[in-house]
C-alpha positions in Angstrom: -32.0 -5.3 -55.9 -27.9 -5.0 -56.5 -26.0 -8.2 -57.0 -25.8 -10.3 -54.0 -22.0 -9.8 -51.8 -20.5 -10.3 -49.1 -20.2 -6.6 -48.2 -23.3 -4.8 -47.1 -24.1 -1.4 -47.6 -25.6 0.5 -44.5 -27.4 4.5 -45.2 -28.3 7.0 -42.5 -25.8 5.6 -40.1 -25.5 8.9 -38.1 -22.7 9.9 -36.0 -24.1 8.8 -32.8 -24.0 5.3 -34.1 -20.9 3.5 -33.4 -19.3 0.5 -35.0 -20.6 -1.9 -32.0 -24.3 -1.0 -32.8 -23.9 -2.0 -36.5 -22.3 -5.3 -35.3 -25.0 -5.9 -33.3 -27.6 -5.7 -36.4 -25.6 -8.1 -38.0 -23.3 -10.5 -36.1 -26.3 -12.9 -35.6 -25.9 -13.7 -39.0 -22.8 -14.5 -39.2 -19.0 -13.2 -38.1 -18.5 -9.9 -39.6 -14.7 -9.4 -41.0 -14.5 -5.8 -41.9 -16.0 -2.4 -41.4 -15.5 0.6 -43.2 -17.5 3.6 -41.5 -17.8 6.6 -44.0 -18.7 9.1 -41.4 -18.7 12.3 -43.8 -21.6 10.4 -45.8 -23.7 8.7 -42.6 -22.8 5.4 -44.2 -21.2 2.3 -43.3 -19.5 -1.1 -45.3 -19.6 -4.1 -43.3 -18.3 -7.3 -44.7 -19.6 -10.9 -43.5 -17.4 -13.7 -43.8 -19.3 -15.3 -46.5 -22.2 -14.4 -49.0 -24.7 -16.6 -47.3 -24.5 -14.5 -44.1 -24.9 -11.2 -46.0 -28.3 -12.7 -48.1 -29.4 -14.1 -44.6 -29.1 -10.7 -43.3 -30.7 -8.9 -46.0 -33.7 -11.4 -46.5 -34.5 -10.7 -42.7 -34.2 -6.9 -42.7 -36.4 -6.9 -45.7 -39.3 -7.9 -43.4 -38.1 -6.1 -40.3 -36.9 -2.7 -40.0 -33.6 -2.2 -39.0 -33.0 0.5 -36.5 -30.6 2.0 -34.2 -30.8 4.3 -31.3 -34.2 5.0 -32.4 -32.9 5.6 -36.1 -33.9 3.8 -39.0 -31.1 2.6 -41.3 -30.9 1.0 -44.4 -29.4 -1.4 -45.9 -28.5 -3.0 -49.9 -26.0 -5.3 -51.2 -22.8 -3.4 -52.0 -20.8 -2.7 -55.3 -17.9 -4.0 -53.7 -17.6 -7.7 -53.6 -14.9 -7.3 -51.0 -13.2 -4.4 -48.8 -9.4 -4.2 -48.8 -7.3 -4.5 -45.5 -6.6 -0.7 -46.4 -10.4 0.1 -46.4 -11.5 -1.5 -43.1 -11.4 0.1 -40.3 -12.4 -3.2 -38.3 -9.5 -5.0 -39.8 -10.4 -8.5 -39.1 -8.5 -11.0 -42.0 -11.1 -13.7 -41.7 -8.7 -16.7 -42.4 -6.6 -16.0 -39.4 -7.5 -16.3 -36.2 -8.5 -12.8 -34.2 -6.4 -11.3 -31.9 -6.6 -11.7 -27.8 -9.4 -9.3 -26.7 -11.2 -8.4 -23.5 -14.5 -9.2 -25.6 -15.7 -12.5 -26.7 -18.1 -13.3 -29.4 -20.2 -16.6 -28.0 -22.2 -18.6 -30.4 -24.4 -21.1 -28.8 -25.1 -24.7 -31.0 -27.6 -27.4 -30.4 -29.6 -24.8 -28.2 -32.1 -26.9 -26.9 -32.8 -25.1 -23.6 -33.0 -21.0 -24.0 -30.0 -19.2 -22.8 -30.6 -15.8 -21.2 -28.2 -13.1 -20.1 -28.1 -14.5 -16.5 -27.2 -17.8 -17.7 -24.2 -16.7 -19.3 -23.4 -14.4 -16.3 -23.0 -17.5 -14.3 -20.9 -19.0 -16.8 -18.5 -16.7 -17.5 -17.8 -15.1 -14.2 -15.5 -17.8 -13.3 -12.8 -16.6 -15.2 -13.2 -12.7 -14.1 -15.5 -9.7 -14.0 -17.7 -9.6 -16.3 -18.7 -6.1 -17.4 -21.5 -6.3 -20.0 -23.2 -8.6 -21.9 -25.2 -8.3 -25.3 -27.0 -11.5 -26.4 -28.9 -11.7 -30.1 -31.7 -14.0 -30.4 -32.7 -14.1 -34.0 -34.1 -16.6 -36.5 -30.4 -17.1 -37.8 -29.1 -18.5 -34.4 -28.3 -17.3 -31.0 -24.9 -15.2 -30.3 -23.8 -13.1 -27.3 -20.8 -10.6 -26.7 -19.4 -10.4 -23.5 -17.3 -8.0 -22.3 -14.5 -9.0 -19.5 -12.8 -6.1 -17.3 -9.5 -7.3 -18.7 -8.1 -9.6 -21.7 -6.7 -11.7 -19.6 -9.7 -12.6 -18.1 -11.5 -13.2 -21.4 -8.1 -15.2 -22.4 -8.6 -17.6 -19.4 -12.4 -18.0 -20.1 -11.8 -19.0 -24.0 -9.7 -21.3 -23.3 -11.3 -22.8 -20.5 -15.2 -22.7 -22.4 -14.6 -22.8 -26.3 -16.3 -26.2 -27.3 -17.8 -26.9 -24.0 -21.7 -27.6 -23.5 -23.2 -25.5 -20.7 -25.7 -28.4 -20.2 -25.0 -32.0 -20.5 -25.4 -32.6 -24.1 -26.6 -29.5 -25.4 -25.9 -25.7 -25.5 -22.5 -25.9 -26.8 -20.1 -22.7 -26.7 -18.4 -21.8 -29.9 -16.1 -18.7 -29.1 -14.0 -16.5 -30.9 -12.3 -12.8 -30.0 -14.3 -9.9 -30.9 -12.7 -7.1 -32.9 -14.6 -4.3 -30.6 -13.0 -2.2 -28.1 -16.6 -1.6 -26.0 -19.9 -2.7 -25.8 -22.3 -0.4 -26.0 -25.4 -1.4 -23.5 -28.3 0.7 -23.6 -30.9 -1.4 -21.6 -30.7 -3.7 -18.5 -32.9 -6.2 -19.6 -33.3 -10.1 -20.8 -31.1 -9.5 -23.6 -28.3 -7.0 -22.5 -27.0 -6.0 -19.2 -24.2 -3.7 -18.1 -23.2 -5.1 -14.8 -21.2 -1.6 -13.9 -24.1 0.5 -14.3 -27.1 -1.2 -12.6 -29.1 2.1 -13.0 -29.8 1.7 -16.7 -33.7 1.6 -18.0 -35.2 -1.8 -18.8 -37.3 -0.3 -21.9 -39.5 -3.5 -21.1 -40.5 -5.5 -24.2 -42.6 -8.3 -24.4 -40.8 -11.6 -24.6 -41.2 -13.4 -27.6 -43.3 -17.0 -27.4 -40.6 -19.6 -26.5 -40.9 -22.3 -29.1 -41.3 -25.8 -27.9 -38.3 -27.8 -26.3 -37.8 -31.5 -26.4 -38.5 -33.2 -23.2 -35.2 -32.6 -21.4 -36.1 -35.8 -19.2 -32.2 -37.3 -20.3 -29.9 -34.3 -19.6 -28.9 -34.0 -16.1 -28.3 -30.6 -15.0 -25.1 -29.1 -15.8 -22.0 -31.0 -17.4 -19.6 -30.9 -14.3 -16.1 -31.5 -15.9 -14.4 -28.6 -14.5 -15.1 -26.7 -11.5 -16.6 -23.4 -12.9 -19.5 -25.4 -13.9 -20.1 -26.3 -10.8 -20.1 -23.2 -9.6 -22.7 -22.2 -11.7 -24.7 -23.8 -9.0 -28.4 -24.7 -9.7 -29.5 -21.1 -10.2 -29.1 -20.8 -14.1 -30.3 -24.5 -15.0 -33.4 -24.0 -12.7 -33.9 -20.5 -15.1 -33.5 -22.7 -18.1 -35.6 -25.3 -16.9 -38.6 -22.9 -15.9 -38.1 -21.2 -19.8 -35.3 -18.7 -19.6 -35.9 -17.2 -15.7 -36.4 -17.8 -12.5 -40.2 -17.8 -11.2 -41.0 -14.4 -10.1 -40.2 -13.3 -6.6 -37.2 -16.1 -6.4 -33.9 -14.8 -6.2 -31.6 -17.5 -6.6 -29.3 -15.8 -4.2 -30.7 -17.2 -0.8 -27.9 -19.7 1.0 -30.1 -20.9 3.9 -31.0 -24.3 3.5 -33.5 -25.4 6.8 -36.8 -24.1 6.8 -39.2 -23.8 9.9 -42.8 -25.1 9.2 -45.5 -24.1 11.6 -49.3 -25.0 11.7 -49.3 -28.7 11.0 -52.3 -30.8 11.7 -50.4 -32.4 14.6 -53.1 -35.3 14.4 -52.2 -36.5 10.7 -48.4 -35.2 10.1 -45.4 -37.0 10.2 -42.1 -36.6 8.5 -42.4 -39.0 5.6 -45.8 -37.3 4.5 -43.4 -33.8 4.8 -40.7 -35.4 2.8 -43.5 -36.3 0.2 -44.3 -32.8 -0.2 -41.0 -31.0 0.1 -39.1 -33.4 -2.0 -41.4 -31.9 -4.9 -38.7 -28.7 -4.9 -35.5 -30.3 -4.1 -33.7 -33.0 -2.5 -34.4 -33.6 1.4 -31.6 -34.0 4.1 -32.9 -34.2 7.1 -36.7 -33.1 8.7 -37.5 -32.8 12.7 -41.0 -32.7 14.1 -40.2 -30.5 17.2 -41.3 -32.3 20.2 -42.3 -29.0 22.4 -44.1 -27.3 19.2 -45.7 -30.5 17.7 -47.4 -28.0 15.0 -43.8 -27.0 13.9 -41.1 -28.9 11.9 -37.6 -28.2 10.4 -37.0 -29.1 6.9 -33.6 -29.2 5.9 -33.0 -28.8 1.6 -30.0 -29.9 -0.3 -29.0 -26.2 -0.8 -30.5 -22.6 -0.9 -32.0 -22.6 -3.8 -34.4 -25.7 -3.3 -35.4 -24.2 0.1 -36.4 -20.9 -1.7 -38.3 -22.7 -4.4 -39.8 -24.4 -1.5 -40.9 -21.5 0.4 -42.1 -19.7 -2.9 -44.5 -22.6 -3.8 -45.8 -23.9 -0.5 -46.4 -20.6 1.8 -50.1 -20.6 2.3 -50.8 -24.1 0.7 -53.6 -26.1 2.9 -52.6 -29.4 4.0 -55.2 -31.7 6.3 -57.2 -28.3 7.1 -54.5 -26.2 8.4 -52.7 -23.5 6.3 -49.1 -24.0 6.3 -46.5 -21.1 7.0 -43.0 -21.8 5.4 -40.0 -19.8 6.3 -36.1 -19.7 6.8 -35.2 -21.2 10.1 -32.5 -19.2 12.1 -30.9 -22.6 12.4 -28.3 -23.6 9.3 -28.9 -27.3 9.5 -30.5 -30.0 11.5 -28.1 -32.0 13.5 -28.5 -35.8 13.5 -30.2 -37.0 16.3 -32.5 -40.1 16.8 -35.9 -37.8 16.5 -34.6 -36.1 13.5 -35.2 -38.5 10.6 -32.6 -38.6 7.7 -33.2 -38.4 3.9 -29.6 -37.6 2.9 -29.3 -40.9 1.0 -33.1 -42.0 0.6 -33.6 -43.2 -3.1 -36.8 -41.4 -2.8 -35.3 -38.2 -3.3 -36.5 -36.9 -6.5 -33.7 -34.9 -7.5 -31.0 -37.7 -7.9 -31.7 -38.0 -11.4 -33.8 -36.3 -14.0 -32.8 -32.8 -12.4 -33.8 -30.8 -15.2 -37.0 -32.2 -15.7 -38.0 -32.2 -12.2 -37.0 -28.6 -11.9 -39.6 -28.0 -14.7 -42.6 -29.9 -13.0 -42.1 -27.4 -9.8 -45.2 -25.6 -9.3 -47.4 -24.7 -6.5 -50.3 -27.3 -5.5 -52.9 -27.9 -8.0 -56.6 -30.1 -8.0 -54.6 -32.7 -10.3 -51.9 -35.1 -9.3 -49.7 -37.0 -11.9 -49.3 -40.8 -11.0 -45.8 -42.6 -12.4 -43.9 -46.1 -11.9 -47.5 -47.9 -12.1 -47.8 -51.2 -12.8 -48.5 -52.1 -16.6 -51.6 -54.0 -16.3 -52.7 -51.4 -13.5 -56.8 -50.4 -14.0 -58.3 -46.9 -13.3 -60.6 -48.5 -10.8 -57.3 -49.6 -8.8 -55.7 -46.3 -9.2 -59.2 -44.7 -8.0 -59.7 -47.1 -5.1 -55.9 -45.9 -3.8 -56.2 -42.4 -3.6 -60.5 -41.7 -3.6 -60.2 -41.3 0.3 -58.5 -38.3 0.3 -61.1 -36.5 -1.3 -63.7 -36.1 -4.4 -62.5 -37.7 -7.6 -63.7 -35.5 -10.8 -62.0 -37.3 -13.2 -59.2 -39.6 -14.0 -56.9 -40.7 -17.3 -54.7 -43.9 -17.6 -52.0 -43.4 -20.3 -48.7 -44.5 -21.7 -45.7 -43.0 -22.1 -42.5 -44.5 -23.7 -44.1 -48.0 -22.8 -44.6 -46.8 -19.3 -48.1 -46.4 -17.6 -49.2 -43.1 -15.9 -52.4 -41.2 -14.5 -53.8 -38.1 -14.1 -56.5 -37.9 -11.3 -58.4 -34.3 -11.0 -59.4 -33.9 -7.5 -62.0 -31.4 -6.7 -59.7 -29.1 -4.4 -56.1 -28.6 -4.3 -56.2 -29.2 -0.6 -57.6 -33.0 -1.4 -54.9 -33.3 -4.4 -52.5 -32.2 -1.8 -53.7 -34.9 0.9 -53.3 -37.4 -1.5 -49.8 -36.7 -2.8 -48.2 -36.7 0.6 -50.1 -39.6 1.8 -49.7 -41.9 -0.9 -46.1 -40.7 -2.8 -44.0 -43.2 -2.5 -46.8 -46.0 -1.4 -47.0 -49.6 -3.0 -49.7 -50.3 -5.6 -50.0 -53.6 -7.0 -46.3 -54.3 -5.9 -45.0 -51.1 -7.4 -43.7 -48.2 -5.7 -45.5 -45.2 -7.0 -44.4 -41.8 -7.4 -46.9 -38.7 -7.2 -46.3 -35.1 -8.1 -48.6 -32.0 -9.0 -49.7 -31.9 -12.9 -49.7 -28.4 -14.1 -52.6 -29.1 -16.6 -55.9 -27.7 -16.0 -58.2 -30.5 -17.2 -58.2 -34.2 -18.7 
């Protein structure tokens, strides 16, 4: 192998291959400061900003065959240690700031949550029409190229977002202007998107396994400094909380907040029990059981996305022997009235804090409940006595997390676990107001 150099020599570069294609191979490893396209020889020279970046790139592509548009290309260190400005067709002097351009190169630092095309679109669309996004997810880091309709829009996004965090305390945006004039997007999938051409094929590839993420219990939703981040809404945050994309069938676009719940067991249901169940998916504003149809109730959620999650996870759930029907109501909200229970300012709303963690725990009813906020000296027997009236308990486990007592209780059926949750969440056990949610664990 040639002696290491900042300049990488690429062979078998066909005429259909553009500068942007080459950049998309190498920009995950660092800034590409210059490009020379040797069209007559089907070759190209690319200069990285430092030698560490070029070494990382060639080490990676020693084990992974680089390919562009189905054509294998071949890389080696160039005999050139530097490309002169005269040689370069991509002319960036890496010691100077690049010129404003409608295409931004975004690097994400301290990326605790996965960042997707959807998340980036939510962040950047507040500043103008985002035409195209291409993301890179490789061992050297995560970057994206984002193309706006106009240079002014990109300049505004750069000025507002550079150095900001997408989520509180993590996922910092490091933004530069790209030297590309046009992004080439061949597929609309989880790694690239052309918003001007929705008919592109998806070329679905198996998604790489997600690496483990630290428990985000202390990260509270989006950093709210600035209107654009507030406008991102909860959709992108929930997508990240669910591991990169919203649950299948959840669009994130619903704006209807009020739900109609029917086929309720009129002998056993009340507003507080409905609150305990629906508050798993978002904050509750009001709940009203319809007096003329006592097996029907209206549930108003804090926003449309939370309402959509509730419909997604609770439609068809069994509660007190009845299969629930959960749909969107024709009413935009529930009018305050004596027979409408108001939960707007309730401290029992689960999404007042630990927002990301609560979204991560959203799921359909399971056979296992997770109980927290327990007294320190609680026994398994006391927990069993508290919940066993609701069904056949197969197993329990008492444990401690960060010095706080918690428990898992496995019931024989999902219906029994659901009854225990709606009946005993926010109940008092040995002086403590306990919290109950469904656990996605399969066994204890």
